[in-house]
N, C-alpha and C positions, 0 to 999 in steps of 0.2 A: 291487801296490797294490789289487788288486780285493778282497782279503780284508778291507781296512779298512772296506768299505762297511757291514757289519752293525753295527759300532760306531757309525758316524755315524747310521745309520738308527735304531738303538735309542735313542741319545741324543736325536735330534730327536723321536722318538715320545714319549719320556718327558716332554720339555719341553712338547710339544703337549698331552699329557694333563694335565700340571700346570697349564698355562695355562687349559685348559677348566675345571678345578676351581676355580681362583682367580678366573676372570672374573666370576661373579656377585658375589663378595665385593668385588672391586675396583670394579665398577660402583656397588655400594651405598655404598662408602666415598667415591667421588667425588661422588655425588649428595648424600650426607650432609654432606660437607665444604663443598659450595657452598650448599645450601639451608638447612641447620639454623641456621647463624649468622644468616641473614636472618630466619628464622621466630622464633627466640628474641629477636632484637632487637626485632621488631615486638610480640611478646608482652610484653616488659618495659615497653614504652611504654604498654601497656594495663593489665597487671596483673603485678606481680612474682610473686605466688603462682602464677598460671597458668603463667608462664614456668618457675618452679621445678618445678611438677608435670610439665610437658612434658619438661623436662630429665631428671627422674627416670625418667619412662617410657621415654625414649630410651636412657638409660644402662642401665636394666634390660633393654630389648629387645636391646641389643648383647651384654650378658652372656649372656642366654639363647640368643641366636643362636650364640654361640661355645661355650657350655656348656649344652646343653639340660637336663641333670640338675638344674641350679639351679632350674628350674621345679618339679620334684618336691620339692626341699628346702623351697622357700617355701610351696608348697601345704600340705605336712604341718605345717610349723612355725606358719604364720599362721592356719590355719583355726580351731583351738580358741580363738584370741585375738580373732578378729573376727566369727565366725559368729553371735554373739549380738546383733549390731547389726541393727536392723530394716531391712527393705527400704526403699529410698528415703531413708534417713537420711543417708547419705554419697554413695551412688551411686544414680542414678535406677533404679527398678524392682527392682534386685538387692541382695542382701546383699554386703558387701565381698568375702567369699571366693568368692562366685559370680562377681562381676565379674572377680576375679583369674583364676579358672579359664577364663572365656570369653576373656580377653585372652591367656593362655598358649596355649590351644588354637588361637586364630587365628594367633598368631605361629609356633607350631610347624608348623601346616599350611602356612603361607606358606613357611617354611624348607624343608619337604619338597619342595614343588613347584619352588622355585628350584634346589635341589641335585639334583633328580631327573635321572637320565641316561636319555634316550630309548632304548628297547630293553631296559631292565632289567626282568626278570621280577618281578612283584608277586605274592606268595603270602600269603594270609591263613589262618592256622591258628587255629582256635577250640578251646580246651580244654573239657572238660566243665563245669568251674566257670564259665567265661565263657559257655557256652551256657545254663546255668541262670540266670545273672544277666540275660542278654538276655531269657529267657523271663519272668522276673519283671517286667522293664521293660515288655515288651509287654502282659502281662496286667494291669498297673496303669494302662495308658494306652489303647492301641488297642482292646483288647477291651471295657472298660466304656464308652468313648466311643461305640463302634459300637453297643453294646446300648442306650445312651440314645437314640441317633439313631433306631434302629429302633422304639423305644417312643414316639418323639415328645416326649421330655423336653427341656427347655431346658438347654443346656450353658453353664454360667457361667464367668467368668474364673477363679474359684477352682478349678473342675474342671480347667481347662487347666493351671493352676499346679501342682496336685498330680499331674497326669498326667506332668509333666516331671521330677518329683523323682528317680525312679530313673534316668532318663537323665542327669541332672546327676551323680549318683554314678558312673555308668558313664564319664562324661567324666573324672572324677577318676582312675578306674582307668586309662583310656587314656593320660592324661598321665604317670602314674607308670610304667606298663608300657612306654610308648614312649620314655622318656628314661633310664631306669635299666637299665644293661646289665652292670655289673660289681659284684663283691662290695664293693668299696670304696665305691661309690655307695650300695649298700644300707646299709652301715654308717653313712654320713652321714645317710641318711633315718631310720634308727632313732634316732640321737642327736637329730636334729631333733624327732622325736616326743616323746622322753623329756624334753628340755629345755623344750619347749612345755608339756607336761603338768605339769612342776614349777611353772611359772609359774601355770598354771590351778589346780592344787591349792593352791598357797600362797595365792592370792587367795581361794579358797573358804574356807580355814581362817580367814584374817584377817577375811573378811566375816562368818563365823559368830560370831567373838569380838568383832566390831565394834570393831576397833582400827586404828590407823594411817590412818584416813580412807578405807578401802577401799570402804565402802558409798557414800560421797559420790563417790568416783571412778567407781563403776559407775553411779551416777545420771546421769552425763553422756551416755553412749551406749548402755549395756547395760540399758535398761529395756524389757522386752517390751511392745509396743503402748502404751507410755506409762503402764503400770500400776505406779506407784511403790510402792504398798502391798506388792507382792510382795517388794521388797528390804528391807522392814522386818522380815520374818520371819527368824529366825536359821537360815537354810538356805543352803548354799553353791551358789548358781547360777553364780557367777563370770562369766567373759566369754562363756560359752555361753548365759547367761540362762535356764538350764533345769537344775535340780539333778540330775535323773535322767541327762541327757546328760553333765553334768560327771562324775558318778560313773562312767559307762560308759567315758569316755576314760581316766580314772585307772586303772580296773581293767584295761583292755587294756594300758596302759603298764606296769602292775605285771608282767604276764606278759612283756613285752619286757625290762624291766630284770632280772628274775630269770633269764631265759634268757641275757641278755648276761653276767651275772655267772657263770653256770655255764659259758659257753663260753670266755671269755677270762681271767677272774680279774684283769682290769685295771680301773682306775678304781673300785676296790671301795668306797672311802669315798663317792664321789659317787653311785654306784648304790644303796648302802644308804640314804643320805639320801633319794634319790628314792623308794625303796620306802616309806619311812615317810610321806613326804608323800602318796603315792598312797593308802595305807591310811587315814590320818587324814582326808584330803580326802574319801574315800568316805563316812565317817561324818558329816563336816561337811555333806554334801549333804542329810542328814536324810530319806532315803528308806528305808523298810523293804525295798522291793524291791531297792535297791542293796546293802544288807547281804547279802541272799540271793545276789545276783550275785557279791559278793566271796567268799563262802563257796564257791560253785560254781567260781569262777575259781581259787581256791587249790587245790582238789582237782584241777581240770583241769590246772593247771600241774605239779603233782606227778606226775600220770600221764603227761603229755607228756614230761617230763624223765626218766621212769622212776626217780624218786626219791621214794617215798612217805614216806621219813623226814623230808622237808621239812615235813610236816604238824605235826611236834612244835613247830615255831616259831610256828605259827598262833595259839595262845592268847595268847602273849606280845604279839604284834603287835596282835591285836584288843583286848587290855586297854589297851595304850598308846593306841590310837586312840580308844577310848571315853572315856578320861580327857581327852585333848587336845581332843576335839570334844564335850565334855559339854553345852554350851549347846544344840546341835542335838539331842542325844540326849534331854535332859530335855524339850525342847519337843515332840518327837514322842511321848514317853511320857505326857505330860499328856493326850493325846487319849483315852487309855483311861479317864479319869476322867469322861467324859461320861455323860449319863443312859442312853444305849444301851450303854455299856461298850465302845464302839468309836470310833476316831478319826473325826472328822466327814468327813474326806476320803474314807474308805472308804465311808461311807454315801452321800455325794454321788456318788461314782463309780458305785455300784450304781444310784442313782436316775437318773442321766443315761443309762446304758445302757438301762434299762427304759423311759425316757420318750422319748428322742430317736433311738435307733438300732435297737434290736431290733425294734420294731413294723414299721418300714419294711423292715428286712433280711429278716424272715421273712414278709413279705406277698407273696402270689402266687409268682412265679418269680424274685424278686430275688436269692435266694441262689445261683442258677445262675451269673449273670455279674456280680453285684454291684449296688449301688444307684447309686453315682457315685464318681468318683475323690476328690473332696473329702472329707477326713477330719474335718470339723468342720461345725457348724451355727451359725447366728447366734442368739445369745441375749443380748439387750440388757441383761438384769439382771446379767450377769457383768461382772467388772471389765475383762476383756480384750475383751468383746463376743462371745466365741465359747465353745462347748463342744466339746472335742475327744473323739475316741474313746479311752477309757482302757482298752483291751483290744486287745492286738496281734492275737490270732487273730480277734476280731470285725472288726478293720480289714481283715484279709486277705479275709474274705468280703464285707465292705461295699465295698471298693475294687476287687475283681476276681472275686469269687465262687469257684466251685470251681476254675477254671483257675489263678487266682493262688495259691490254697491248695496246689494240686498242684505248681506251679512252686517254691514256697517249700520244700516237703518235698523235692523233687528237689535243690534247692540245698544244703539241710542234709545230705542223704545223701552227695552226691558230695564236698562240701567237707570234711566230717569225715573221710571215708575217705582222700582225697588228702593233706590236711594232716597227718593222723596218720602217714602213711608219710613225708612230707617232713621231719618233725621227729624222726624216729627217732634220728638221730645229728646232733649239732650240728657238722657238718663245715664249714659256711659260714654267712654271716650271713643268707642267705635262709631257712635252717632256723630261725634265731631269729625271723624275721618269721612263719614258719609257726606257731611256738608262740603268738605273739600273735594270729594270725588264728584258729587253732583255739580258743583261749580266748574270743575275741570271738564266734565262731559259737555255741559252747556256752552262753555267758552269755546271748546274745540269745534262744536257744531257751527258756531258763528264764524270762527277763523278759518275753517276748512274752505271757505269761499276764496281765500287768498293763498294758503300754503297747506301742505299735508302735515298739519300739526300732530296728527295721530301717531306719526312715526318719528317726531323730532326727538333727538337725544335730550335727556333731562325731562322733557315734557311727558313723554310716554312712560318713562321709568317711574315718575312720581304718580301718574295716573294709575298705573297698574298696582303700585304699592298701596295707594289709598283705597282702591277697590278691594284689595286683600284685607286691609285693616278694617274696612267697613263690614266685612263678613264675620269678623270675630264676635262671638256671642250668639251667632245664629247656628252654632254647631249642633248636630243631632246628638242623641244620647250616647252614641258609641264612638265619639271622637275623643281626642286626647284629654281635653279638659274634663269631660264627663267621666272618662275612664279613671282619671286621677281621683275624682270624688268617690267613684265606686271602690277604688283601692283603699281609700281612707275608711269607708264604711266596712269593707271586708276586714281590714286590720282591727277595727274596733270590735267587730263581732268575734274575731279570733281571740283578741285579748280577753273578752268577757268569757269565752269558753274556757280559756286557760285558767282564769281566776276561779271559775266554777269547779274545774277539775282539781285545782289545788285545794279548794275548800273541802271537797269530798274526800280528798286524800288525807287532809288533816283530821276529818271526822273518823275516817277508817283507822287512823293511827290511834 
């Protein structure tokens, strides 16, 4: 009977290990079952809406606790639809997408510590792309703030806010990278992005045509700084409240949709319709730079997929887009009929750079470490109350000087090289994400001549998410996905040992 001991010990050890894993969840369920009904009952007595909101938050927390990848799906899907709502409009201090990211980050961090096993080795591996992104974040925040402190300049709340922008996008990267581990989850993320962009682009087109009451809808929450006159112009700012950012998100999703078509040949009708919405929506944004970005994107997609013959479809698609978004096109072409022969926005852009930014930037040693993180100056004569830097490369020098410019060049170099290799063969869905990320990086390089697209809401959120999705499948052996495989092998081996012990026990009997 002594041979039976291993079977008993293995069974008890397995049960003990399972109990340890389930204990935090059981404790949480017991606490929730006792406390939450009391809390909700008290809230209902005070405010039914508050009780409903708390119930929704609790329900969402439970779902994400059980399925962390849902956080990535929601961040990718909801950001283009709510990022255009001003800070403090719905959530104090933050935009809704920022509040959502903070909530998800806190919940996922809590989940990690609750489920962490003492003694488990923690290894942090940083890729070259991630290192370059961290360098950009440091040189847009710590470096210029330290330079201002040494110079005795006043650091405003606006400087702090802008210094945190790149760290916010890194937070989005961390959420997606830390929760998405399988190709099926990548597939869900890509579809979440495409469907969200279809809504974004559809609203932009309807806004330009001024039909179905879309402009009135956008007047409710998506008015930047309360400047309603901006929505009266036939340009598709949509739910991002920024035409250029709307066009960027549509262009990036065009790359995703074409790559998805090329990989799976499924949902062809839906993806073709999505591509048309993306192209027409880009023209509806009414930005000359966005049209340039679209052309650059189409060429980049053809090269990334190794199919230059796709370029023959470009003239047809562009012609359809021009016709469908004709109100926005005619409005922009009218600018060339001015006395100067150039659109007024171009003249104002040049005037603002010469008046408000270049004199300070090139004064003394400011160009070395930048002027300040804030990328805008207060001008009360403007409808929004501010003048922003409308030159991406000027913003690099203004916000961080030579170190930020060098970090950006490093990011562009390593990301293009690695993403190009990643999308060589569309063997998995991460390669599709790599096509989208590569297109995004190349388009941003071109459009940074006009505006700081690297920090645009919606644009940067999607770029960082695509970079995270493109990295799935490159995990080293000790990451979560590989660990799951190792656990499966370990359980199989344990089962075989238990069956062997039971067989020996039967022989002994």
